[in-house]
Structures are given as structure tokens and as C-alpha cells.
TORFI-327513 format. One line per 10 residues: number of its first residue (from 1); for each residue x, y, z of N, C-alpha, C. Coordinates in nm, 2 decimals. Layout:
// residues N
NUM) X:Y:Z:X:Y:Z:X:Y:Z  ...
This chain:
// residues 296
1) -0.46:1.15:1.83:-0.37:1.19:1.72:-0.34:1.07:1.63  -0.37:1.07:1.50:-0.34:0.95:1.42:-0.19:0.93:1.40  -0.15:0.80:1.39:-0.01:0.76:1.36:0.03:0.81:1.23  0.16:0.77:1.19:0.21:0.80:1.07:0.13:0.74:0.95  0.09:0.82:0.86:0.01:0.78:0.74:0.10:0.74:0.63  0.09:0.62:0.57:0.18:0.58:0.46:0.14:0.65:0.33  0.18:0.77:0.31:0.13:0.85:0.19:0.19:0.79:0.06  0.30:0.72:0.07:0.36:0.66:-0.06:0.26:0.56:-0.12  0.18:0.50:-0.03:0.08:0.41:-0.09:-0.06:0.47:-0.11  -0.09:0.58:-0.03:-0.22:0.64:-0.04:-0.22:0.74:-0.16
11) -0.11:0.81:-0.19:-0.11:0.91:-0.29:-0.03:0.86:-0.41  -0.09:0.86:-0.53:-0.03:0.81:-0.65:0.00:0.93:-0.75  0.12:0.95:-0.79:0.16:1.05:-0.88:0.14:1.01:-1.02  0.08:1.09:-1.10:0.06:1.06:-1.25:0.11:1.19:-1.32  0.22:1.17:-1.40:0.27:1.28:-1.47:0.28:1.24:-1.62  0.24:1.33:-1.71:0.25:1.31:-1.85:0.26:1.45:-1.92  0.36:1.46:-2.00:0.39:1.59:-2.06:0.40:1.70:-1.96  0.31:1.80:-1.97:0.31:1.92:-1.88:0.22:1.90:-1.76  0.15:1.79:-1.76:0.04:1.77:-1.66:0.09:1.68:-1.54  0.06:1.73:-1.42:0.10:1.65:-1.30:-0.02:1.64:-1.21
21) -0.06:1.52:-1.17:-0.17:1.49:-1.08:-0.13:1.40:-0.97  -0.20:1.41:-0.86:-0.19:1.32:-0.75:-0.33:1.26:-0.72  -0.34:1.13:-0.73:-0.47:1.06:-0.70:-0.46:1.01:-0.55  -0.56:1.03:-0.47:-0.56:0.99:-0.33:-0.70:0.95:-0.29  -0.71:0.90:-0.16:-0.83:0.87:-0.10:-0.88:1.00:-0.03  -1.00:0.98:0.03:-1.06:1.10:0.10:-1.02:1.11:0.25  -0.96:1.22:0.29:-0.92:1.24:0.43:-1.05:1.27:0.51  -1.04:1.25:0.64:-1.14:1.30:0.73:-1.10:1.42:0.80  -1.18:1.48:0.88:-1.14:1.60:0.96:-1.03:1.56:1.06  -1.03:1.44:1.11:-0.93:1.40:1.21:-0.79:1.38:1.14
31) -0.79:1.34:1.02:-0.66:1.31:0.95:-0.62:1.42:0.85  -0.70:1.53:0.85:-0.68:1.63:0.74:-0.54:1.70:0.76  -0.50:1.73:0.88:-0.37:1.80:0.89:-0.25:1.74:0.83  -0.22:1.61:0.86:-0.11:1.55:0.79:-0.13:1.54:0.64  -0.25:1.53:0.59:-0.28:1.53:0.45:-0.24:1.67:0.39  -0.28:1.77:0.46:-0.24:1.91:0.41:-0.09:1.93:0.40  -0.02:1.88:0.51:0.12:1.89:0.51:0.19:1.82:0.39  0.13:1.70:0.36:0.19:1.62:0.25:0.15:1.69:0.11  0.03:1.74:0.10:-0.01:1.81:-0.02:0.08:1.93:-0.05  0.10:2.01:0.06:0.19:2.12:0.04:0.33:2.08:0.00
41) 0.38:1.98:0.06:0.52:1.93:0.03:0.53:1.88:-0.12  0.42:1.83:-0.17:0.41:1.79:-0.31:0.38:1.90:-0.41  0.36:2.02:-0.36:0.34:2.13:-0.45:0.20:2.14:-0.50  0.10:2.08:-0.44:-0.04:2.08:-0.48:-0.10:2.22:-0.48  -0.16:2.26:-0.58:-0.22:2.39:-0.59:-0.38:2.38:-0.58  -0.43:2.27:-0.62:-0.58:2.25:-0.63:-0.61:2.11:-0.58  -0.72:2.10:-0.52:-0.78:1.97:-0.48:-0.92:1.96:-0.54  -0.94:1.85:-0.62:-1.07:1.83:-0.68:-1.14:1.72:-0.60  -1.25:1.76:-0.54:-1.32:1.67:-0.45:-1.45:1.61:-0.52  -1.45:1.48:-0.55:-1.55:1.42:-0.63:-1.66:1.35:-0.54
51) -1.65:1.36:-0.41:-1.74:1.29:-0.32:-1.80:1.39:-0.23  -1.89:1.34:-0.14:-1.95:1.43:-0.04:-1.84:1.48:0.06  -1.85:1.61:0.10:-1.75:1.66:0.19:-1.74:1.59:0.32  -1.61:1.56:0.36:-1.59:1.50:0.49:-1.49:1.58:0.57  -1.45:1.69:0.52:-1.35:1.78:0.59:-1.38:1.92:0.55  -1.32:2.01:0.62:-1.34:2.16:0.60:-1.24:2.20:0.48  -1.30:2.25:0.38:-1.22:2.30:0.27:-1.14:2.43:0.30  -1.20:2.50:0.40:-1.13:2.63:0.44:-0.99:2.61:0.50  -0.97:2.49:0.56:-0.83:2.46:0.61:-0.73:2.45:0.50  -0.77:2.40:0.39:-0.68:2.39:0.27:-0.66:2.53:0.21
61) -0.77:2.61:0.20:-0.76:2.74:0.14:-0.66:2.83:0.22  -0.66:2.81:0.35:-0.57:2.88:0.44:-0.42:2.85:0.40  -0.40:2.74:0.34:-0.26:2.70:0.30:-0.24:2.73:0.15  -0.33:2.79:0.09:-0.31:2.83:-0.05:-0.35:2.72:-0.15  -0.43:2.63:-0.10:-0.48:2.52:-0.19:-0.63:2.54:-0.22  -0.66:2.55:-0.35:-0.80:2.57:-0.39:-0.88:2.44:-0.39  -1.00:2.44:-0.34:-1.08:2.31:-0.34:-1.20:2.33:-0.44  -1.22:2.23:-0.52:-1.32:2.23:-0.62:-1.41:2.12:-0.60  -1.54:2.14:-0.56:-1.64:2.04:-0.53:-1.72:2.00:-0.66  -1.68:1.89:-0.72:-1.75:1.84:-0.84:-1.79:1.70:-0.82
71) -1.88:1.67:-0.72:-1.92:1.54:-0.69:-2.01:1.48:-0.80  -2.00:1.35:-0.82:-2.09:1.28:-0.90:-2.10:1.13:-0.85  -2.19:1.05:-0.91:-2.23:0.92:-0.85:-2.11:0.83:-0.83  -2.11:0.77:-0.71:-2.00:0.67:-0.68:-2.01:0.55:-0.78  -1.89:0.52:-0.83:-1.88:0.41:-0.93:-1.93:0.45:-1.07  -1.97:0.57:-1.09:-2.02:0.61:-1.22:-1.92:0.69:-1.30  -1.97:0.76:-1.40:-1.88:0.84:-1.50:-1.92:0.98:-1.48  -1.83:1.07:-1.51:-1.86:1.22:-1.49:-1.95:1.27:-1.60  -2.04:1.36:-1.55:-2.13:1.43:-1.65:-2.05:1.53:-1.73  -2.10:1.57:-1.84:-2.03:1.66:-1.93:-1.98:1.79:-1.86
81) -2.07:1.85:-1.78:-2.04:1.98:-1.72:-1.91:1.96:-1.63  -1.90:1.85:-1.56:-1.79:1.83:-1.47:-1.66:1.81:-1.56  -1.67:1.74:-1.67:-1.56:1.72:-1.76:-1.51:1.86:-1.81  -1.60:1.95:-1.85:-1.57:2.08:-1.89:-1.49:2.16:-1.78  -1.55:2.15:-1.66:-1.48:2.23:-1.55:-1.34:2.17:-1.52  -1.33:2.04:-1.52:-1.20:1.98:-1.49:-1.10:2.01:-1.60  -1.14:2.00:-1.72:-1.04:2.02:-1.83:-1.01:2.17:-1.84  -1.10:2.26:-1.80:-1.07:2.40:-1.80:-0.97:2.43:-1.69  -0.98:2.36:-1.58:-0.88:2.38:-1.47:-0.75:2.33:-1.51  -0.74:2.21:-1.58:-0.61:2.16:-1.63:-0.55:2.26:-1.73
91) -0.64:2.32:-1.82:-0.59:2.41:-1.92:-0.52:2.53:-1.85  -0.59:2.58:-1.74:-0.54:2.70:-1.67:-0.41:2.67:-1.60  -0.41:2.56:-1.53:-0.29:2.53:-1.44:-0.17:2.48:-1.52  -0.20:2.40:-1.63:-0.08:2.34:-1.70:-0.05:2.41:-1.83  -0.12:2.52:-1.86:-0.09:2.59:-1.98:-0.14:2.52:-2.11  -0.25:2.44:-2.10:-0.30:2.37:-2.21:-0.30:2.22:-2.19  -0.41:2.16:-2.23:-0.42:2.02:-2.22:-0.37:1.95:-2.35  -0.41:2.01:-2.47:-0.38:1.95:-2.60:-0.25:2.01:-2.65  -0.14:1.93:-2.66:-0.02:1.98:-2.72:0.05:2.08:-2.64  0.02:2.09:-2.51:0.08:2.18:-2.42:0.21:2.13:-2.36
101) 0.28:2.22:-2.29:0.40:2.18:-2.22:0.52:2.13:-2.31  0.57:2.02:-2.28:0.69:1.97:-2.35:0.66:1.91:-2.49  0.53:1.87:-2.51:0.49:1.80:-2.63:0.55:1.66:-2.63  0.51:1.59:-2.74:0.56:1.45:-2.75:0.53:1.37:-2.63  0.62:1.30:-2.58:0.60:1.21:-2.46:0.64:1.28:-2.33  0.67:1.41:-2.33:0.71:1.47:-2.21:0.86:1.47:-2.19  0.92:1.55:-2.10:1.06:1.55:-2.08:1.11:1.42:-2.02  1.23:1.39:-2.04:1.29:1.27:-1.98:1.28:1.27:-1.83  1.30:1.39:-1.77:1.29:1.40:-1.62:1.15:1.37:-1.57  1.05:1.42:-1.64:0.91:1.39:-1.60:0.88:1.25:-1.61
111) 0.92:1.19:-1.72:0.88:1.04:-1.74:0.95:0.96:-1.64  1.08:0.99:-1.60:1.15:0.91:-1.51:1.08:0.92:-1.37  1.04:1.04:-1.33:0.97:1.05:-1.20:0.85:0.97:-1.20  0.76:0.98:-1.30:0.64:0.91:-1.30:0.66:0.76:-1.30  0.76:0.71:-1.38:0.78:0.57:-1.38:0.83:0.51:-1.25  0.91:0.59:-1.18:0.97:0.54:-1.06:0.88:0.55:-0.94  0.77:0.63:-0.95:0.68:0.64:-0.84:0.61:0.51:-0.81  0.63:0.46:-0.70:0.57:0.33:-0.66:0.54:0.32:-0.51  0.45:0.23:-0.47:0.42:0.22:-0.33:0.54:0.17:-0.25  0.64:0.11:-0.32:0.76:0.07:-0.25:0.85:0.18:-0.21
121) 0.84:0.30:-0.27:0.93:0.41:-0.24:0.89:0.47:-0.11  0.98:0.54:-0.04:0.95:0.60:0.09:0.88:0.73:0.07  0.81:0.78:0.18:0.74:0.91:0.17:0.84:1.02:0.14  0.95:1.02:0.20:1.05:1.13:0.19:1.10:1.13:0.04  1.13:1.02:-0.02:1.17:1.01:-0.15:1.07:1.06:-0.25  0.94:1.02:-0.22:0.83:1.07:-0.31:0.82:1.22:-0.31  0.82:1.28:-0.19:0.81:1.42:-0.17:0.92:1.50:-0.24  1.04:1.44:-0.22:1.16:1.50:-0.28:1.16:1.50:-0.43  1.11:1.39:-0.48:1.10:1.38:-0.63:1.01:1.48:-0.69  0.89:1.51:-0.62:0.80:1.61:-0.67:0.86:1.75:-0.66
131) 0.93:1.77:-0.54:0.99:1.90:-0.52:1.09:1.94:-0.62  1.16:1.85:-0.69:1.26:1.88:-0.78:1.20:1.93:-0.91  1.07:1.92:-0.93:1.00:1.96:-1.05:0.89:2.06:-1.02  0.93:2.19:-0.99:0.82:2.28:-0.95:0.72:2.30:-1.06  0.60:2.34:-1.02:0.49:2.36:-1.11:0.36:2.32:-1.05  0.25:2.36:-1.11:0.12:2.33:-1.05:0.10:2.18:-1.04  0.03:2.13:-0.94:-0.01:1.99:-0.92:-0.16:1.99:-0.88  -0.23:1.91:-0.95:-0.38:1.90:-0.92:-0.40:1.76:-0.85  -0.45:1.77:-0.73:-0.48:1.64:-0.65:-0.63:1.61:-0.67  -0.66:1.49:-0.70:-0.80:1.45:-0.73:-0.83:1.33:-0.64
141) -0.95:1.34:-0.57:-0.98:1.23:-0.48:-1.14:1.21:-0.48  -1.17:1.08:-0.46:-1.31:1.04:-0.43:-1.31:0.98:-0.30  -1.38:0.87:-0.27:-1.37:0.81:-0.14:-1.25:0.72:-0.12  -1.23:0.63:-0.21:-1.11:0.54:-0.21:-1.00:0.58:-0.31  -1.03:0.66:-0.40:-0.94:0.70:-0.51:-0.92:0.59:-0.61  -1.02:0.51:-0.63:-1.00:0.40:-0.73:-1.10:0.41:-0.85  -1.20:0.50:-0.84:-1.30:0.50:-0.95:-1.31:0.64:-1.01  -1.38:0.73:-0.94:-1.41:0.86:-1.00:-1.28:0.94:-1.03  -1.19:0.94:-0.93:-1.07:1.02:-0.94:-0.98:0.97:-1.06  -0.95:0.84:-1.07:-0.88:0.80:-1.19:-0.94:0.82:-1.32
151) -1.08:0.82:-1.33:-1.15:0.84:-1.45:-1.12:0.98:-1.50  -1.13:1.08:-1.41:-1.10:1.22:-1.46:-0.96:1.24:-1.50  -0.86:1.18:-1.43:-0.72:1.19:-1.48:-0.71:1.12:-1.61  -0.77:1.00:-1.63:-0.76:0.93:-1.76:-0.82:1.02:-1.87  -0.93:1.09:-1.85:-0.98:1.18:-1.95:-0.88:1.29:-1.99  -0.81:1.34:-1.89:-0.71:1.44:-1.92:-0.60:1.38:-2.01  -0.56:1.26:-1.98:-0.45:1.19:-2.06:-0.50:1.17:-2.20  -0.63:1.12:-2.21:-0.68:1.10:-2.35:-0.69:1.22:-2.43  -0.73:1.33:-2.36:-0.74:1.46:-2.43:-0.61:1.51:-2.48  -0.50:1.47:-2.41:-0.37:1.52:-2.44:-0.31:1.44:-2.56
161) -0.38:1.33:-2.61:-0.34:1.26:-2.72:-0.31:1.11:-2.69  -0.32:1.07:-2.57:-0.29:0.93:-2.53:-0.41:0.84:-2.57  -0.38:0.72:-2.62:-0.48:0.63:-2.66:-0.55:0.58:-2.53  -0.69:0.56:-2.53:-0.76:0.52:-2.41:-0.70:0.40:-2.34  -0.67:0.30:-2.41:-0.61:0.18:-2.35:-0.48:0.21:-2.28  -0.40:0.29:-2.34:-0.27:0.33:-2.28:-0.29:0.42:-2.16  -0.39:0.51:-2.16:-0.42:0.59:-2.04:-0.46:0.50:-1.93  -0.54:0.40:-1.95:-0.59:0.31:-1.85:-0.47:0.24:-1.79  -0.39:0.18:-1.87:-0.27:0.10:-1.82:-0.17:0.19:-1.75  -0.16:0.32:-1.80:-0.06:0.41:-1.75:-0.10:0.44:-1.60
171) -0.23:0.46:-1.58:-0.28:0.49:-1.44:-0.28:0.37:-1.35  -0.32:0.25:-1.41:-0.32:0.13:-1.33:-0.18:0.09:-1.28  -0.08:0.12:-1.36:0.06:0.09:-1.31:0.09:0.17:-1.19  0.03:0.29:-1.17:0.06:0.37:-1.06:-0.04:0.36:-0.95  -0.16:0.32:-0.98:-0.27:0.30:-0.88:-0.35:0.17:-0.91  -0.31:0.07:-0.84:-0.37:-0.06:-0.86:-0.51:-0.07:-0.82  -0.59:-0.14:-0.90:-0.73:-0.15:-0.87:-0.82:-0.04:-0.93  -0.76:0.05:-1.00:-0.84:0.17:-1.05:-0.93:0.12:-1.16  -1.05:0.18:-1.16:-1.16:0.16:-1.26:-1.24:0.04:-1.24  -1.37:0.05:-1.26:-1.46:-0.07:-1.26:-1.50:-0.09:-1.40
181) -1.58:-0.19:-1.43:-1.61:-0.23:-1.56:-1.69:-0.12:-1.63  -1.78:-0.05:-1.56:-1.86:0.06:-1.62:-1.76:0.17:-1.67  -1.67:0.20:-1.59:-1.57:0.31:-1.62:-1.48:0.27:-1.73  -1.44:0.14:-1.74:-1.36:0.09:-1.85:-1.43:0.10:-1.98  -1.56:0.06:-1.98:-1.64:0.07:-2.10:-1.66:0.21:-2.14  -1.68:0.30:-2.05:-1.69:0.45:-2.08:-1.57:0.50:-2.15  -1.45:0.47:-2.09:-1.33:0.53:-2.15:-1.30:0.47:-2.28  -1.32:0.34:-2.30:-1.28:0.27:-2.42:-1.39:0.29:-2.53  -1.51:0.29:-2.50:-1.62:0.29:-2.60:-1.70:0.42:-2.61  -1.72:0.48:-2.50:-1.82:0.60:-2.51:-1.75:0.73:-2.52
191) -1.64:0.75:-2.45:-1.58:0.88:-2.44:-1.51:0.92:-2.57  -1.54:1.04:-2.62:-1.48:1.10:-2.74:-1.42:1.23:-2.70  -1.30:1.25:-2.76:-1.23:1.38:-2.73:-1.31:1.50:-2.78  -1.32:1.60:-2.70:-1.40:1.72:-2.74:-1.33:1.85:-2.70  -1.22:1.84:-2.62:-1.16:1.97:-2.57:-1.07:2.03:-2.67  -1.11:2.15:-2.72:-1.04:2.21:-2.83:-1.01:2.36:-2.79  -1.01:2.39:-2.66:-0.98:2.52:-2.63:-0.84:2.57:-2.67  -0.75:2.48:-2.65:-0.61:2.52:-2.69:-0.56:2.42:-2.79  -0.48:2.46:-2.89:-0.42:2.37:-2.98:-0.52:2.34:-3.09  -0.48:2.34:-3.22:-0.57:2.32:-3.33:-0.60:2.18:-3.36
201) -0.50:2.09:-3.33:-0.52:1.95:-3.36:-0.57:1.88:-3.24  -0.68:1.81:-3.26:-0.74:1.74:-3.15:-0.68:1.60:-3.13  -0.57:1.57:-3.18:-0.50:1.45:-3.15:-0.56:1.32:-3.21  -0.62:1.33:-3.32:-0.66:1.20:-3.38:-0.80:1.17:-3.36  -0.89:1.26:-3.32:-1.03:1.23:-3.31:-1.07:1.16:-3.18  -1.17:1.07:-3.19:-1.23:1.02:-3.07:-1.19:0.89:-3.02  -1.07:0.86:-2.99:-1.04:0.75:-2.91:-1.07:0.61:-2.98  -1.04:0.50:-2.91:-1.05:0.37:-2.96:-1.18:0.31:-2.91  -1.27:0.27:-3.00:-1.40:0.21:-2.96:-1.38:0.06:-2.94  -1.47:0.00:-2.86:-1.46:-0.14:-2.84:-1.50:-0.22:-2.97
211) -1.56:-0.15:-3.06:-1.60:-0.21:-3.19:-1.48:-0.26:-3.27  -1.36:-0.21:-3.24:-1.25:-0.24:-3.32:-1.21:-0.39:-3.30  -1.25:-0.45:-3.19:-1.23:-0.59:-3.17:-1.09:-0.61:-3.10  -1.07:-0.74:-3.06:-0.95:-0.77:-2.99:-0.83:-0.76:-3.08  -0.84:-0.78:-3.21:-0.73:-0.76:-3.30:-0.68:-0.62:-3.31  -0.77:-0.53:-3.30:-0.73:-0.39:-3.30:-0.67:-0.35:-3.16  -0.72:-0.41:-3.06:-0.66:-0.38:-2.93:-0.51:-0.42:-2.92  -0.48:-0.53:-2.99:-0.34:-0.57:-3.00:-0.25:-0.46:-3.05  -0.30:-0.39:-3.15:-0.22:-0.29:-3.22:-0.22:-0.16:-3.14  -0.31:-0.14:-3.04:-0.32:-0.01:-2.98:-0.21:0.01:-2.88
221) -0.10:0.07:-2.92:0.01:0.10:-2.83:0.10:-0.02:-2.80  0.08:-0.13:-2.87:0.16:-0.25:-2.85:0.14:-0.31:-2.71  0.03:-0.28:-2.65:0.01:-0.33:-2.51:0.00:-0.48:-2.50  -0.09:-0.54:-2.59:-0.11:-0.68:-2.58:-0.03:-0.75:-2.70  0.07:-0.83:-2.66:0.14:-0.91:-2.76:0.06:-1.03:-2.79  0.00:-1.09:-2.69:-0.09:-1.20:-2.70:-0.21:-1.18:-2.61  -0.33:-1.22:-2.66:-0.45:-1.20:-2.58:-0.50:-1.34:-2.53  -0.48:-1.36:-2.40:-0.52:-1.48:-2.34:-0.67:-1.47:-2.30  -0.74:-1.57:-2.29:-0.88:-1.57:-2.24:-0.88:-1.52:-2.10  -0.96:-1.43:-2.07:-0.96:-1.37:-1.94:-1.00:-1.47:-1.83
231) -1.08:-1.57:-1.86:-1.12:-1.67:-1.77:-1.03:-1.79:-1.75  -0.92:-1.79:-1.82:-0.83:-1.90:-1.82:-0.76:-1.91:-1.69  -0.71:-2.03:-1.64:-0.64:-2.04:-1.52:-0.51:-1.96:-1.52  -0.45:-1.94:-1.64:-0.33:-1.86:-1.64:-0.36:-1.71:-1.61  -0.47:-1.67:-1.67:-0.51:-1.53:-1.65:-0.55:-1.50:-1.50  -0.62:-1.60:-1.44:-0.65:-1.58:-1.30:-0.53:-1.58:-1.21  -0.43:-1.67:-1.24:-0.31:-1.67:-1.16:-0.24:-1.54:-1.17  -0.23:-1.49:-1.30:-0.16:-1.36:-1.32:-0.23:-1.25:-1.25  -0.36:-1.25:-1.25:-0.44:-1.15:-1.18:-0.42:-1.16:-1.03  -0.41:-1.28:-0.98:-0.39:-1.29:-0.83:-0.25:-1.24:-0.80
241) -0.15:-1.28:-0.88:-0.01:-1.23:-0.85:0.00:-1.08:-0.86  -0.09:-1.02:-0.94:-0.09:-0.87:-0.96:-0.13:-0.80:-0.83  -0.22:-0.86:-0.75:-0.26:-0.80:-0.63:-0.16:-0.80:-0.52  -0.06:-0.90:-0.52:0.04:-0.91:-0.42:0.17:-0.84:-0.46  0.18:-0.80:-0.59:0.30:-0.73:-0.64:0.31:-0.59:-0.58  0.43:-0.54:-0.56:0.44:-0.41:-0.51:0.48:-0.31:-0.62  0.43:-0.19:-0.61:0.47:-0.08:-0.71:0.42:-0.10:-0.84  0.48:-0.03:-0.94:0.43:-0.03:-1.08:0.53:-0.11:-1.17  0.63:-0.17:-1.11:0.74:-0.24:-1.19:0.69:-0.37:-1.25  0.60:-0.44:-1.20:0.56:-0.56:-1.25:0.46:-0.54:-1.37
251) 0.52:-0.52:-1.48:0.43:-0.48:-1.60:0.35:-0.60:-1.65  0.41:-0.72:-1.64:0.33:-0.83:-1.69:0.21:-0.86:-1.61  0.22:-0.84:-1.48:0.10:-0.86:-1.39:0.00:-0.75:-1.42  0.05:-0.63:-1.44:-0.05:-0.52:-1.47:-0.12:-0.55:-1.60  -0.05:-0.60:-1.70:-0.12:-0.63:-1.83:-0.22:-0.74:-1.81  -0.18:-0.84:-1.73:-0.28:-0.95:-1.70:-0.41:-0.90:-1.64  -0.39:-0.81:-1.54:-0.51:-0.75:-1.48:-0.59:-0.68:-1.58  -0.53:-0.61:-1.67:-0.60:-0.53:-1.77:-0.67:-0.62:-1.86  -0.61:-0.73:-1.90:-0.68:-0.83:-1.98:-0.81:-0.88:-1.91  -0.80:-0.91:-1.78:-0.91:-0.96:-1.71:-1.03:-0.86:-1.71
261) -1.00:-0.73:-1.69:-1.10:-0.63:-1.68:-1.17:-0.62:-1.82  -1.08:-0.61:-1.93:-1.14:-0.59:-2.06:-1.21:-0.71:-2.11  -1.17:-0.83:-2.06:-1.24:-0.95:-2.10:-1.38:-0.95:-2.05  -1.40:-0.90:-1.93:-1.54:-0.90:-1.87:-1.62:-0.80:-1.95  -1.56:-0.68:-1.99:-1.64:-0.58:-2.07:-1.67:-0.64:-2.20  -1.57:-0.71:-2.27:-1.60:-0.76:-2.40:-1.71:-0.87:-2.40  -1.70:-0.95:-2.30:-1.80:-1.06:-2.29:-1.94:-1.00:-2.27  -1.95:-0.90:-2.18:-2.08:-0.83:-2.16:-2.13:-0.77:-2.29  -2.04:-0.70:-2.36:-2.09:-0.64:-2.49:-2.13:-0.74:-2.59  -2.05:-0.85:-2.60:-2.09:-0.95:-2.70:-2.22:-1.02:-2.67
271) -2.24:-1.05:-2.54:-2.37:-1.11:-2.50:-2.49:-1.01:-2.53  -2.46:-0.88:-2.50:-2.57:-0.79:-2.52:-2.60:-0.77:-2.67  -2.50:-0.77:-2.76:-2.52:-0.76:-2.90:-2.60:-0.89:-2.95  -2.56:-1.00:-2.90:-2.63:-1.13:-2.94:-2.78:-1.12:-2.91  -2.80:-1.07:-2.78:-2.94:-1.07:-2.74:-3.02:-0.97:-2.83  -2.96:-0.86:-2.87:-3.03:-0.76:-2.95:-3.06:-0.82:-3.09  -2.96:-0.89:-3.14:-2.98:-0.95:-3.27:-3.09:-1.06:-3.27  -3.09:-1.14:-3.17:-3.20:-1.24:-3.16:-3.34:-1.17:-3.14  -3.34:-1.06:-3.07:-3.47:-0.99:-3.05:-3.52:-0.93:-3.18  -3.43:-0.88:-3.27:-3.47:-0.82:-3.39:-3.48:-0.91:-3.51
281) -3.42:-1.03:-3.50:-3.42:-1.12:-3.61:-3.56:-1.18:-3.63  -3.62:-1.18:-3.75:-3.75:-1.24:-3.77:-3.74:-1.39:-3.76  -3.85:-1.44:-3.70:-3.85:-1.59:-3.68:-3.89:-1.66:-3.81  -3.82:-1.77:-3.84:-3.86:-1.84:-3.97:-3.99:-1.90:-3.96  -4.07:-1.91:-4.06:-4.20:-1.97:-4.06:-4.19:-2.12:-4.03  -4.28:-2.17:-3.95:-4.28:-2.31:-3.92:-4.32:-2.39:-4.04  -4.25:-2.50:-4.07:-4.29:-2.59:-4.18:-4.42:-2.65:-4.16  -4.50:-2.65:-4.27:-4.64:-2.71:-4.26:-4.63:-2.87:-4.25  -4.70:-2.92:-4.16:-4.70:-3.06:-4.14:-4.77:-3.13:-4.26  -4.71:-3.23:-4.31:-4.76:-3.30:-4.42:-4.87:-3.39:-4.38
291) -4.98:-3.39:-4.45:-5.09:-3.47:-4.42:-5.07:-3.61:-4.48  -5.07:-3.70:-4.39:-5.04:-3.84:-4.43:-5.17:-3.92:-4.44  -5.21:-3.95:-4.56:-5.34:-4.02:-4.58:-5.32:-4.17:-4.55  -5.41:-4.22:-4.47:-5.40:-4.37:-4.45:-5.45:-4.45:-4.57  -5.37:-4.54:-4.60:-5.41:-4.63:-4.71:-5.49:-4.74:-4.66  -5.62:-4.75:-4.72:-5.71:-4.85:-4.67:-5.69:-4.98:-4.75
């Protein structure tokens, strides 16, 4: 029988407007029962499984929790069909992804619960906080809950109108280590809003592209007041302190970690563009060597 599982660190609550998610790692058959009890206590109605099955979905269905198997490549980005299925589920459970629920930034109670949720809080406090706000909750997990699961939740936040960089920071404050460089590039550069099933306004079109440059990133939600070089000693020290900080309260450390991740993506994109330009740029003709006649 497994010992007490620290669900306050394993399960991360993400609430925005009318949407409520729980991001977690993948349980095994041996640890499934305490996971089920915790999911029921948190009001979870659906579990989205993005990895290969490691437990019986029937045991969750017996407790009234629907399981949706939408696996895709580990460390990768979701295909369009899975995005459609996930957003359709969000639409059905939350009454609309775009402009649904409370509108604006969400109710004060919802924002307070999401901001206070941190690994430092106790399991009982976390469960009690969720129980005070009844309504559907979607749990999303991959293997570790750091890549595929946060990406899908970030897509839902972006579709609701949140800027991509704000959605990334919003999730990382609640789940440290979320997203790899491929997923960051996908959310910032490649993903474009497309979900128009509910609400006539698509919230400002297709997100913030990396082509806007660092100056544009400064203005995106006021996240970066100054942009330090990601490879500087200060940036590395901030990133190291970010790993040892507890909860989501250390905002400066979270911003430093975000700078580090985007710095890697920007450097990769810049080097790639330079290589493409050099490959397509015509080579200048070589100057003809002047014939020097010897004077006899």
C-alpha cells in the first residue's frame, strides 16, 4: 500500500474565467485509488490522458469521471484533431471557451483561489478551496505533467483571449518546469486561435508571433520590464533560485526562468534565420587578379 501522496505538489490547479483545470502526473494501477479519491474531492468530471495507458479507465468511470484518451508524441505539440476534441470538451463542460463564464478576468473568488494555489499549501486546504467553487473540472495529465498537459491547458487559455506569453507565465507560476523549447516556440510562434464555436469575437486574432522581437515582448502584458541576456550570470542565478523556491509567489524568479527559456528559443530562431539568409544570398564575384608585367 503506497504511503501518503503529496497531492498539493503533484496536482496543480489552473483557473481562468469560467475554466478550471488540474494538471497532474500519470498514476499507475498501484497508486490509482488515492488519485481517484483526490480527483473526486476536487470535483473532477473528466480526465484527459495524453500518454499511453498505465491504469484502468473503468475504475474512474465507476466514480463518474470520464476518461478521454488523446495521446500524442512525448515532448511534442498536439495535432489539430486533438486540439479540436479538447476545445470541444472545454466548450461543453465550461459553457464556452471564448467569452464564456464571468468574462473579463474572471470573478475575484476564482482569481484568488488560482493565485493562492501553491505547493506550499496543504492537501486539505487545496481540496477545500476547490470544493467551495462547484462546477466541472477537467484534469489533464501526460507522464510527468510538464509538457503535453500544460500545452493543452495553455491553448485553452489562449483561445479564451489571454496572450500566449501570459498564458505560459500563468501556468508556470502554478506548475514549475512546464514546457520545453519546442512547445514554447509552438505556443508563441506557430499556434493561431481558431476556435469559433461560441462567441463571435475571436479575441484579437492569432496570438503573438516571435517575429515581433524582444521589444514587442516587453509590451505583451507588461511581463518583462527589463530584458536581461538569458546567458548572463544574473539570469543563471535567478533561474537556479527559481528551482528552489516554493509555490507560485516568487514572481521574479518565475520571470527569470521564462526569460531563460525564451532566450534559448530566440537564439535558435536568430541563428536559423541567419543560416537561411547566408544560403540564399548570392556570392559576390571574385575580383580579377591584375596582371603585373615585369619591367625589363
